[in-house]
C-alpha positions in Angstrom: 6.3 23.0 -23.4 5.4 20.2 -20.8 4.5 21.5 -17.4 3.9 19.3 -14.3 2.2 20.7 -11.2 2.7 18.0 -8.6 1.3 17.6 -5.0 2.7 14.4 -3.5 3.7 12.8 -0.2 7.1 14.4 -0.7 5.7 17.9 -0.6 2.3 17.8 1.3 0.6 16.1 4.2 -1.7 13.2 3.6 -4.6 15.3 5.0 -4.0 17.7 2.2 -3.7 15.0 -0.4 -6.9 13.4 0.9 -8.8 16.6 0.4 -7.4 17.4 -3.0 -7.9 13.8 -4.2 -11.5 13.8 -3.1 -12.1 17.3 -4.6 -10.6 16.4 -8.0 -11.9 12.8 -8.2 -14.5 13.8 -10.9 -12.4 16.4 -12.5 -11.8 16.0 -16.2 -8.7 17.2 -17.9 -10.9 19.4 -20.0 -11.4 21.7 -17.0 -7.7 22.6 -17.2 -7.8 23.5 -20.9 -7.9 27.1 -21.8 -7.1 29.1 -25.0 -3.4 29.1 -23.9 -3.3 25.4 -23.0 -3.0 22.9 -25.7 -3.4 19.7 -23.7 -3.7 18.2 -20.2 -3.6 14.9 -18.3 -4.6 14.6 -14.6 -3.0 11.9 -12.6 -4.3 10.9 -9.2 -2.7 8.0 -7.3 -2.5 6.9 -3.7 0.3 9.4 -2.9 0.0 12.2 -5.5 -2.3 14.5 -7.6 -0.6 15.9 -10.7 -1.5 18.0 -13.7 0.6 17.5 -16.8 0.0 20.3 -19.3 1.2 21.1 -22.8 1.5 24.9 -23.3 3.2 27.4 -25.6 6.5 28.5 -24.1 5.2 32.1 -23.8 2.3 31.0 -21.6 4.2 28.8 -19.2 3.9 31.1 -16.1 0.3 32.2 -16.8 -0.9 28.6 -17.2 1.1 27.4 -14.1 -0.4 30.2 -12.0 -3.9 29.4 -13.1 -3.5 25.7 -12.5 -2.1 26.2 -9.1 -5.0 28.6 -8.2 -7.6 26.0 -9.3 -5.9 23.2 -7.3 -5.5 25.4 -4.3 -9.3 26.2 -4.4 -10.0 22.5 -4.7 -7.8 21.9 -1.6 -9.4 24.7 0.3 -6.1 26.6 0.8 -5.0 30.1 0.0 -2.8 30.1 -3.2 0.3 31.2 -1.4 0.0 28.6 1.3 -0.7 25.9 -1.4 2.4 27.0 -3.4 4.5 25.8 -0.4 3.2 22.3 -0.8 3.7 21.7 -4.5 6.5 21.1 -6.9 6.4 22.6 -10.4 8.7 21.3 -13.2 8.9 22.3 -16.8 10.4 21.0 -20.1 13.0 18.3 -19.6 12.6 18.3 -15.9 8.9 17.6 -16.2 9.6 14.8 -18.7 12.2 13.3 -16.3 9.7 13.5 -13.5 7.0 11.8 -15.5 9.5 9.0 -16.3 10.4 8.6 -12.7 6.8 8.6 -11.5 5.8 6.0 -14.2 8.8 3.7 -13.2 7.7 3.8 -9.5 10.8 5.8 -8.4 8.6 8.5 -6.7 6.2 6.1 -5.1 5.9 5.2 -1.4 7.0 1.7 -2.3 10.0 2.6 -4.5 9.8 0.6 -7.8 6.2 -0.3 -7.4 4.6 -1.9 -10.5 1.0 -0.5 -10.0 1.9 3.1 -10.9 2.6 2.3 -14.5 -1.0 1.1 -15.0 -2.4 4.2 -13.2 -0.4 6.5 -15.4 -1.6 4.6 -18.5 -5.2 4.9 -17.4 -4.9 8.6 -16.7 -3.5 9.1 -20.2 -6.2 6.9 -21.8 -8.9 9.0 -20.0 -7.3 12.2 -21.4 -7.3 10.7 -24.9 -11.0 9.8 -24.6 -11.7 13.3 -23.4 -9.7 14.7 -26.3 -7.2 16.6 -24.2 -4.0 15.1 -25.4 -1.6 16.5 -28.0 1.2 14.9 -30.0 3.7 16.2 -27.4 1.7 14.6 -24.6 1.2 11.4 -26.6 5.0 11.1 -27.2 5.8 11.8 -23.5 3.4 9.3 -22.0 4.2 6.6 -24.5 7.9 7.0 -23.9 7.2 7.0 -20.1 5.5 3.6 -20.5 8.5 2.3 -22.5 11.0 3.6 -19.9 9.0 2.0 -17.1 9.2 -1.4 -18.8 12.9 -1.0 -19.3 13.3 -0.3 -15.6 11.4 -3.4 -14.7 13.3 -5.7 -17.0 16.8 -4.2 -16.8 17.4 -3.3 -13.2 17.4 -5.0 -9.8 14.8 -2.5 -8.6 12.5 -3.4 -11.4 12.9 -7.1 -10.8 11.9 -6.7 -7.1 8.3 -5.9 -8.4 7.4 -3.9 -5.3 4.0 -2.5 -4.8 2.3 -0.4 -2.2 0.4 -3.5 -1.2 3.6 -5.4 -0.5 5.0 -2.5 1.5 1.8 -2.3 3.7 1.8 -6.1 4.2 5.5 -6.0 5.1 4.8 -3.4 7.8 1.7 -5.2 8.9 3.6 -8.5 9.2 5.0 -7.3 12.4 1.5 -7.1 13.8 0.3 -10.5 12.6 1.5 -13.6 14.4 1.0 -16.0 11.5 -0.4 -14.9 8.1 -1.3 -18.5 7.2 -3.7 -18.6 10.1 -5.1 -15.1 9.7 -8.7 -14.3 8.6 -8.4 -11.4 6.1 -11.2 -9.3 4.6 -10.5 -7.3 1.4 -12.9 -4.4 0.9 -13.3 -3.6 -2.8 -13.2 -5.5 -6.1 -10.9 -3.4 -8.2 -7.4 -4.0 -9.5 -5.8 -3.2 -6.1 -8.1 -5.8 -4.6 -6.9 -8.3 -7.1 -3.2 -7.4 -6.4 -3.9 -7.6 -2.7 -5.4 -11.1 -3.0 -2.3 -12.2 -4.9 0.1 -10.9 -2.4 -1.9 -12.4 0.6 -1.8 -15.7 -1.2 1.9 -15.4 -1.5 2.1 -15.0 2.3 0.1 -18.2 2.6 -3.3 -16.7 3.6 -6.1 -19.1 2.8 -9.0 -17.6 4.9 -9.8 -14.7 2.5 -13.1 -12.8 2.1 -14.2 -9.8 -0.1 -16.9 -7.2 0.6 -18.7 -5.2 -2.1 -22.1 -3.7 -2.3 -22.0 -3.1 -6.0 -23.0 -6.6 -7.0 -19.5 -7.6 -8.1 -18.6 -9.5 -4.9 -20.0 -12.9 -6.0 -18.2 -12.8 -9.4 -15.0 -11.6 -7.9 -15.2 -14.2 -5.1 -15.8 -17.0 -7.7 -12.9 -15.8 -9.9 -10.4 -15.7 -7.0 -11.7 -18.4 -4.8 -12.6 -16.2 -1.8 -15.8 -15.7 0.3 -18.2 -13.0 -0.7 -19.9 -10.7 1.9 -22.6 -8.1 1.3 -22.9 -6.8 4.9 -19.9 -4.8 6.0 -20.2 -5.0 9.8 -20.8 -8.8 9.5 -17.8 -9.1 7.2 -15.5 -7.1 9.6 -16.7 -9.1 12.5 -15.4 -12.3 10.8 -12.0 -10.8 10.1 -8.7 -10.2 12.0 -7.3 -8.1 9.3 -9.3 -5.7 7.1 -7.7 -4.2 3.9 -9.5 -1.4 2.0 -8.9 -1.1 -1.7 -11.7 1.0 -3.1 -13.0 4.5 -3.7 -16.6 3.3 -3.2 -16.9 2.7 0.5 -16.3 4.4 3.8 -15.6 2.4 7.0 -17.0 4.2 10.1 -16.5 3.3 13.8 -20.1 2.0 13.8 -19.1 -0.6 11.2 -16.6 -2.2 13.6 -18.1 -4.6 16.1 -17.3 -3.9 19.8 -16.5 -7.6 20.5 -13.1 -7.2 22.1 -11.3 -8.9 19.2 -8.0 -7.5 18.1 -8.1 -6.2 14.5 -5.7 -4.6 12.2 -7.2 -2.3 9.6 -5.1 -1.3 6.5 -6.4 1.7 4.5 -4.7 2.0 1.1 -7.2 4.5 -0.2 -6.8 8.1 -1.2 -9.2 9.6 -0.5 -9.3 7.7 2.8 -11.5 4.6 3.0 -11.5 4.5 6.7 -12.5 7.1 9.2 -9.4 7.9 11.4 -11.7 7.5 14.4 -11.6 3.7 13.8 -7.9 3.7 14.9 -9.0 5.0 18.3 -11.3 2.1 18.9 -10.3 -0.4 21.6 -8.3 -3.3 20.2 -8.1 -1.8 16.7 -4.9 -0.7 15.0 -5.2 1.4 11.9 -2.4 1.5 9.2 -3.2 4.2 6.7 -1.1 5.8 4.0 0.2 8.5 6.4 1.5 5.8 8.8 2.9 3.7 6.0 4.7 6.7 4.6 6.4 7.3 8.0 7.8 3.8 7.9 8.6 3.6 4.2 12.2 4.9 4.6 13.1 3.1 7.7 16.3 1.0 7.3 14.3 -2.1 8.1 11.9 -1.3 5.3 14.2 0.3 2.8 14.0 -0.9 -0.9 17.0 -3.3 -0.5 15.9 -4.8 2.8 12.3 -4.9 1.8 13.2 -6.8 -1.4 14.8 -9.5 0.7 11.5 -9.7 2.7 9.2 -9.7 -0.3 11.1 -11.0 -3.4 13.2 -13.8 -2.1 14.0 -16.6 -4.4 11.0 -19.1 -4.8 13.2 -22.1 -4.2 14.4 -20.9 -0.8 11.7 -18.5 0.5 8.8 -20.8 1.2 11.0 -23.8 2.3 12.7 -21.6 4.8 9.4 -20.0 6.0 7.9 -23.5 6.4 10.7 -24.5 8.7 11.1 -21.2 10.5 7.4 -20.5 11.2 7.2 -22.3 14.5 10.2 -20.3 15.9 8.8 -17.0 14.5 5.3 -17.7 15.9 6.8 -18.5 19.3 8.8 -15.3 19.4 6.0 -13.1 18.1 3.5 -14.5 20.7 6.1 -13.9 23.4 6.6 -10.3 22.3 2.9 -9.7 21.7 2.0 -10.9 25.2 4.6 -8.6 26.7 3.4 -5.8 24.5 -0.2 -6.2 25.6 0.9 -6.1 29.3 2.9 -2.9 28.7 0.0 -1.3 26.8 -2.3 -2.0 29.6 0.1 -0.4 32.1 0.8 2.6 29.9 -2.9 3.3 29.4 -3.6 3.0 33.1 -0.8 5.5 33.9 -1.4 8.0 31.0 -2.5 11.5 32.0 -4.7 11.9 28.9 -6.0 9.8 26.0 -3.6 11.6 23.7 -0.7 10.6 25.8 -1.9 7.0 26.0 -2.4 6.9 22.2 1.1 8.2 21.5 2.7 5.7 24.0 0.8 2.8 22.6 1.9 3.7 19.0 5.5 4.0 20.1 5.4 0.6 21.9 3.8 -1.1 18.8 6.4 0.4 16.5 9.2 -0.7 18.9 7.8 -4.3 19.0 7.8 -4.4 15.2 11.4 -3.1 14.9 12.6 -5.6 17.5 10.9 -8.5 15.8 12.1 -7.8 12.3 15.8 -8.9 12.6 15.1 -12.1 14.6 12.4 -13.1 12.1 14.9 -12.6 9.3 17.6 -14.6 11.2 15.1 -17.4 11.7 14.4 -17.6 7.9 18.2 -17.5 7.2 18.9 -20.2 9.8 16.2 -22.4 8.2 17.5 -21.8 4.7 21.0 -22.9 5.8 19.7 -26.0 7.7 20.2 -24.4 11.1 16.6 -24.0 12.3 17.3 -26.3 15.3 20.1 -24.0 16.4 17.8 -21.0 16.2 15.1 -22.8 18.2 17.6 -23.9 20.7 18.8 -20.2 21.1 15.1 -19.2 21.7 14.9 -21.7 24.5 18.1 -20.5 26.1 17.4 -16.7 25.8 13.7 -16.6 26.2 12.7 -20.0 27.6 10.5 -20.6 24.5 9.6 -24.0 23.1 9.1 -23.6 19.3 8.0 -27.2 19.2 4.7 -26.2 20.7 3.9 -24.3 17.5 4.9 -27.1 15.1 1.4 -27.2 13.8 2.3 -24.0 12.0 4.9 -25.8 9.9 2.5 -26.3 7.0 3.0 -27.7 3.6 4.4 -25.1 1.2 2.7 -24.0 -2.0 3.0 -25.9 -5.2 6.2 -25.2 -7.3 4.3 -23.3 -9.9 2.9 -20.9 -7.2 6.4 -20.5 -5.7 8.1 -19.6 -9.0 5.6 -17.4 -10.7 5.0 -13.8 -9.6 1.5 -13.4 -8.1 1.2 -10.0 -9.9 1.9 -11.6 -13.2 -0.6 -14.4 -12.6 -3.3 -11.7 -12.0 -2.2 -9.3 -14.8 -5.1 -10.2 -17.1 -7.6 -9.9 -14.1 -6.3 -6.5 -13.2 -6.8 -5.2 -16.7 -10.5 -6.1 -16.3 -10.8 -4.4 -12.9 -10.7 -0.7 -13.6 -11.6 0.5 -10.1 -8.5 1.5 -8.0 -7.7 2.7 -4.5 -4.6 4.5 -5.7 
């Protein structure tokens, strides 16, 4: 019988997931094999740690209890407390869960593509370790097939969502103009390659990568970005920092105290960024816990996010090219007001904790308020009514979008508009085995 013991963002906090992921990072499936367990696969992604086990029917409860006890010890929790934070499925339910996970239906970004590759690599590792069985082989091979069917036969699959896209969609409310942003990607694995592709899709051209493993130069040459070997120096040159690796840890001392506003996005589990970085002046930290809180908001629900991220190539970039001056004008207006309110809130706060909570609420509110007008600007541009939208901004806010006409840049080439960035980098991702998730 197939058993799945699952700890995910649906059942546990990200602090627990962070500890468990770190504790099991080097764990081989062989450690879960016992005389009453025929086979095992361990899956660890950005939002889950799961053990899939093939056991005789008579040993189901015994194996489940032992596996839960081992994972509880790794997480540093009493077994009974740990049980409240897990989900256990068996038989057909476990198989259905595996199919759903592989198809991205249980991901933070529902329908994400990356998870299928992560499941495949977990299965391949188990095969190399000799811990698979015919039943596990059939289950994981069918899961891969089902995932492909979802991607090719459903609207959700065609959206091609990824955790990177969800994070960038959320971050888009903090960035005035992606095309003018200086972005640093920390790491050179497959998530880094996917991140580069999605940033290019947003029009980012000032891209850099940091790695201390010796792979930075080769990665940079392959993807046409700048290579850095000194982390503080790389961060000093960036406005947005995205971590995509298990290999590095960004501490507060790595972030220069130069007064520049920075957005740090941590896609790692275990964390790549010390939470204290988010408390630094002028630094905002978006980690998986924050992203998860926003993943199910109506503004970022799968259907709405798909309109944000997977709009048609023939209309999306043309509309963004025309709408960008209006969006930039509106965002600068809101960001200036936000900065003033944050300064007042911090000066009136009774404690640092109260100030932090108020600032977080203000930033979230600004993002929500900007989302719909930004979409309306794109829709107006797509229908040839961008002048009407800009006129409305002038009447309502007194803004002159024409002052930002320099942001109305030449769109990407047709080939770049039509092809999916993830598909263009598919071969590269196969070569990059390191992953943040």
